[in-house]
N, C-alpha and C positions, 0 to 999 in steps of 0.2 A: 768468081768473087770468093776471097778467102775469109771465112767466118770463124776461123780458129785462132786468129791473132789480131792484135790491135797496135797502132803506132806507139812507140815509146812515149809515154804520156807526158813526162816533163818536157822532153824535146819538142813534142807537138804543141804543148801549151806555150812554150817560149816562142814558137813560131806564130801561134795564133794571137796571143796577147802579150807581147814582150815587155811592155811598160807597166803592166799591172803589178801591184805589190803582191809578192808571194808570201813573204815572211817578215814579221816584226819580232825582234828579240832584244830586250833590254835597250830599247830606243833606237836600234839599228834596223833599217829597212832593206830588203832585197827584192828586186823585181824578178819576174820569172826569167827574163833574159840574163840577169846577173847570176841567178841561182844556177841556170844551165851552164854558164861559163865556169863557175866554181866547181860544179859537179864534173864537167868534162875534164878540167885540170886534175881533179882528184882521181878520176878514173885512170888517167895516164900515169899518175904516181902509184896507184895501186898495181897497175900492170908492171911498173918498174920493180915494185916490191915482190911480185911473183904471183899475184892473183890471176887466175885463169877462169875461163867460162866453165860453168857447172861446178865450181868449187863451193863448198859450204864454209862460209866465213862468219865467225861470231862477232857480235857487237855488244860490248859491256860498257855502256856509257849512260850518263844522265842527260836529260833534255838540254839541247844546245843547238846552235846553228851547225856546229861541226858534226853532230850526230845526224842531222837532216842531210847534210851534204854527203856524208859517208854512205847512208842508206841508198840514196839515188845513184851515187857513183858505183856502188857494187852492182846495181841493176844495169847500169850502162855497160859494165864489163861483162855481165851475164852470169854473175855469181848468185847463189841463193844465200839468204841472210838468216842466221840463227840469233834471234834477239834474246839477250840474257838479262834477267831481273837483277838490278843492282842492289836490291834489298835482301838478297839471299846470302847465306853463309858461304864461306870459301868452299867448304865441302860440297854444298849443293850445286854451286856454279860449276865446279870442276866435274862433277858427275854429269851434268848436262853437256858440257863441252865434249867429254869423252863419248857420251851416248850418241851425239850428233856427228862425231868424227870430223870436227871442223879442221880446216887447214891451218888457220890461226885465228886469234881473237883480237879485235881492235878495241883498245881501252882508252878512257880518259885517265887523268893523273890518279884519281881515287881508285878506279878499277884496276889500274896497273899495279898500284901498291898492294892490292889484295892478291893478285894472280902472278906477279913477277916471280920467275924462276920455278913456278909450279906448273905452268902450262906454256903453250906457244903464244903467249901474249905479246902484243906490240903497242906502243904508245901511238895514238893518232898523230901527235905532234912530230913523231919521227917520219911518218909517211908524208906529212905536209912539206917536209924539208927535202924530199927526194927529187931527183931529176924526172922529167916527163918522158914517157915512151909512147910512141904512136900506138893507138889502139883503135880497132874497128868497133865503134860504139854500136851496141845492139839497137837496131832501128825499129824493131817491132817485138812485142811481147807475145809469146804463145799463151793463150788463155789456160792451157792445161799445165804449163810449167810451174813448178814450185817457186814462189817468190820469197816467201818467208817461212821460218819455223818458229813457233812460240810454244813454250812448255806450259801445260795446264797449271793452274794455280796450286794444285796439290791439296785442295780442300778435302779430297777423299783418299789421299795416300800418295804414292810415288807419282811424280809428274810424267806426262807423256808428251812427246814432241808433235804438235799439231801442224800438218802440212797445209799451208795457205797458198793457193795458186793466184796468178794474176787475174784469172777469171773470177775467183772468189772475191778479191778486192774490188774488181770492176762492178760486179753485180751488187755488192754491198753498197757501193757508192750510188748506183742507180736506184736501188730500193729506197735508200734514205732520201734522195732528191725527190722521188715521186711522192713521198709522204710529206716531207717538210716544205717542198717547193724550193726554188732557188732565186734569190734576188741579187741584183748587180752589186749592191752595197754589203752583201753578207760578209761577215768576218767571224771566224770561229776561234774562240779562246781555248787553247790547249794547255792545261796545267796537269793533266793526267800523264803518266809516263808513256813515252813513245815505245818503250819495250813491251807495253801492254797493248792489246788490240784496240782499246778505246782511243789511245793516243795515236797509234800508227794509222788507224782508219781515217783520222782527221787529216793527216798528211796526204794520204792517197786521194781523198776527196778534194783537197786543195788543188792538186795539179790536174785532176780530171775536170773539176768545175771551173778552174781559174779563179779561185777564191783565196783571199788573204787569211793567213793564220797568225794570230798573236800567240807566241810561244812563251810560256813561263818555265823557268828551271824547276820549280816545285810549286806545291799548293800553299798559298797564303791567302786567307779569306779577305784581308784588307786590299791586297794588290789585285785580287780577282774583281772585287767590287769597283775598284778604281778604273780597271780596264773597261768594264761595262759602262761606267759613267762618263769616261773621258776619251776612250780610244775607239769608239764606234763599234764595239763588239755586239754582235746580234745573236750569236748562238754559243752556248757553253755546254760541255759535257761534264757531269758530276755524278757522284754517288751520294747517298743520303747524309753521311757524316760531313761531307764537304758542303752540301747545301745548307745543312743545319747551322754550320759555322758562318757561312756567308750571310744568312738571314739575320743571325744575331749581330754580326759586325755591321750590318746595314742600319741597324737602329731604327730611327724614325724616317729615314730617307727612303726613296723609291727609285727604281730603275727608270731610265728614260724610255719614251715610247718606241724608240728605234730598236730596243732589245726585243727579240722575237721569241726565243724559247730557251728553256733550261732542259737539256736532255738528261734524264735521270735513269741511271742503270745501277747494276750491282746488287740487285735484290729488291724485294718489296719495300716500299717506303711507308713510314708511319703516317697514318691519316692525320694526326695533329700537325705534322710538318706540312703536309699538302694543304691543309686548311689555312695554315699561317701564310703560306705562299699565295693562296687565293685572296686572302685579305689584303696582301700587298700588291696584288695584280701581277704577280710573277707567273708567267705561263710555264708550267711544268709538264713536260711530256714524259711519262713513264715509259721505259723501254725494257725489253728482254732480249738478251743475246749471250753468246759464248765465244770463247776463243775459236771453237770449232765452226762457228758460223760467220767468222770475219766481221764481228761486231753485231749490232742489233738485227734481229729478224722480226721482232714485233714491237710496234710503237703505237701509243695512243694518239690518234689524230686530234688536233687542237679543239675541234668542235665537241669532243666528248670528254674534255679534261674535267669537267664538273659532274656531268651526269654519270660517268663511269669511273669515278674516283676510286683508286685502289686497283684498277685494271692496268695491265701492261698494254692493252689495246688489241688490234687485229694484225695479222701478218703483213709484212711489207709486200709490195706488189708481186715480185717474182717468187714468193715463198708460200709453202703450204704448211700448216700446223694441225695436228690432231692429238687427241688424248687417248692413250691406250692402257688397257688393263688386262693382263693375261691374254694377250694377242687379240683382244676384242676392242673395237673402237667404242669409247665411252659416250653416253648420252649427255646432253647439256646438264651442267652442275654436278656431274659424276666425276670424282677425283681419280686421276691416273697419271701415268708418265707422259710428259710432253715430248712429242715426236715431230721432227722437222725435216722438210725436204725443200731443196732449192739450189740454184746455181752458186750461191755463196757458201754452201756447206762443204766442209773439208772432204777430201777424198780418203783421208785416213791418218793414221799416226805413223811417225817415222820409225822404221825398223820394228813395228809392233803389229804384225798381221793378226795376232790373237785379239788384241784390243780393238783393232779396226773391225774385225768380223763380229765382235760382240756389240759394238756401238752402232755400226751401220748395216742395216738389213733391208734388202730390196730398195736401196736408194734412200731410205729413211734413217735419220740420225736419232738414236734414242738418247735423250739428254741426261737422264738420271734425275731430272727435276720433276716435282709433283705439282700438278695444277688442275684447273678445270676450265671449261668454256661455258659462258652463259648461252641463252637461247639465241642470241644475236651474233655469236661467234667471237665475243671479246674474251681474251685470255686472262685468267687470274693465276698468278704464280704463288704457290703456297710455300714450298721449301724444297731443299735437296732431299732426295729419297734416302740418302745415307744419314741425314740428320733427323729423320723421323723418330719420334719417341712413341713407343707403344706401351700404354699403361692400362693394365687390366683389360686388354683387348681393344681399347680406344686409341685411335690415332691422334697424336698431338703434334702440331707444327710449331717448332720453336719461334718462327718469325711472328706468329700471331701473339704469343706471350710477350715477345720483345717489343712489339708495337704498343701494347698496353703499358709496359714499363716505361717506354720512352715518352708516353704522354704524361707521366708524373713529373712535376716541376723539379724534383730533386735529382732525377736520373739524367745523366748525360749520354751514357752508352749502356747497352744491355746485350747479353749473350746467354742463351739457354741451351742446356744439353740434358741428356737423360742420365739419372743416377740409378744404379742397380738397387732393386728393392725386392725383398723376399716375398712380400704379399702381392705387389702389383706388377712385378717384373721390372718396370722402370717408373720413376717419378721425375718430374721436371726439377732442375736445379738451375738457379739464375746467378750469373756473374754480372755485377753492375759497377759502373763508374759514376760516382755521385758528384754533384756540384754544390750540394748543401747537405747538412746532416739529416739523416732519416733512419728510423729503426726498422729491423726486419719485420716486426709486428705491424708497423704502419704499411709496409709494402704488401704484406700478405692480405691485410684488410682491403687495401686498394684493389688488388687483383681479384679478390673474392666478389667485389661489387661489379666486376666487368668480365669475368671469365667463368666458365663452368668449373665446378669444384675440382674435378680431376686435372684441370689445366693449371691450377694455381701452384707455383713453385713451392716445394716443401722447405727448401732452405735457400738463403742468399749468401753469396760471397762478395764482399766489397773489394775491388781491385783498383789500381791506379790507371791501368789501361787494358784494352782487350787486344788479343792477337789478330792482326789483319795482314792480308797479302798486299801485293803491289797495287792492286786495284782498289784498295781500301775495303775489300770485302772481309767480313768477319770469318775467321778460320775456326769453326766450332771444334774441329778435330783436336786442336791444341788445348781448348778448354776441356774437352773430354779427357785428354791425357792428364791434365792437371787434376781433374776431379778423381779419376781412377787411381792416381798416385796418393791421394789423401788417406 
């Protein structure tokens, strides 16, 4: 019995449940059988264009049926996919294309306009118009084979290409299912980018589970709420800023009882937001994961949503997590680096043996994130290690201050970084987006009532927006650069 490979999961799914709806996009439905037909045709056209097994092919597209078909078709041919962030600058995208040494990059109209004549870009519509060439569709996926490459968000500097194998994606799907359960009517709403692991993992789960995905081209709180209310959506993946907007847009309405859970990733959530969701009976499951772990590795089980509010939960079934400090495992409540082991953890970074050796030691991934576990094994994520502010020898976690600021009625968004200080080494400095007038003095007073004195921001800068990456995560590095330039 071969335990190192698995049947081509879309083709297998189309065989098992051909008439089930696989995808809904802008009112159009595709069954798994229809999706398989479109993907097979596209694989033949890609072969005509010149794609060969083991090629690295870039995809520079926004959420669409065409993007979904292209992803599966490249796997039918046997190519590895380099998923490129459409929100990056031309220079950043070209750097990643060159770093991954892609054969060519498939683009939609908007992506092609950016990359045309600067790279080996090709319009997806050009491939659609090609003749079909017979191709031997990959019948099974080796669990060790690289399926996708995603570059890290760059919150800590230059991005690195994370290698994600078919096995990584498979075990990620298994871990999620064992935690959330799977119901026949489950429908997952995807408005996060497919080029990000949170979006791609939903597509992988869809074909593995036989579950419908309602795909949105982008995030709009009103259309998200409408899909939950009218289209039978049971699960949604969001980050805090998305959830905040959805709750505000919901007003006095509530979600139907068929809605099962809001999977919340992208960093610690403000407690006031979680409490507001609890009042509206919105079941929020906080999660923790990375590009390197093929999506979530820790999720708060539903029965602990209230009693362990603020926790990311316990590790998913095939995963181990521990907290390390100076090569010693930490005791409960002792802060240290979050370290992860499991079959959904990357084997390393593309062309970066140095970074791989630094991050993965004895099979454990050192995440660079700071957290602690309580006496029952529940994980609490505090912050990125590189975002830590050290003031007068005291450790300050920006996320803690941001959570307090977000509980103020005038603050819509908040980001905190460390400012150099001759006396203390560093002091907190806050950037805030306001939804109503408020003075710096009022905010300082508000923080003093809720935080230790050394954690209170010394100054506030009011801005129109905060820098965020494709996953809507706050990029504090850019705030730091802005502050250092002042």
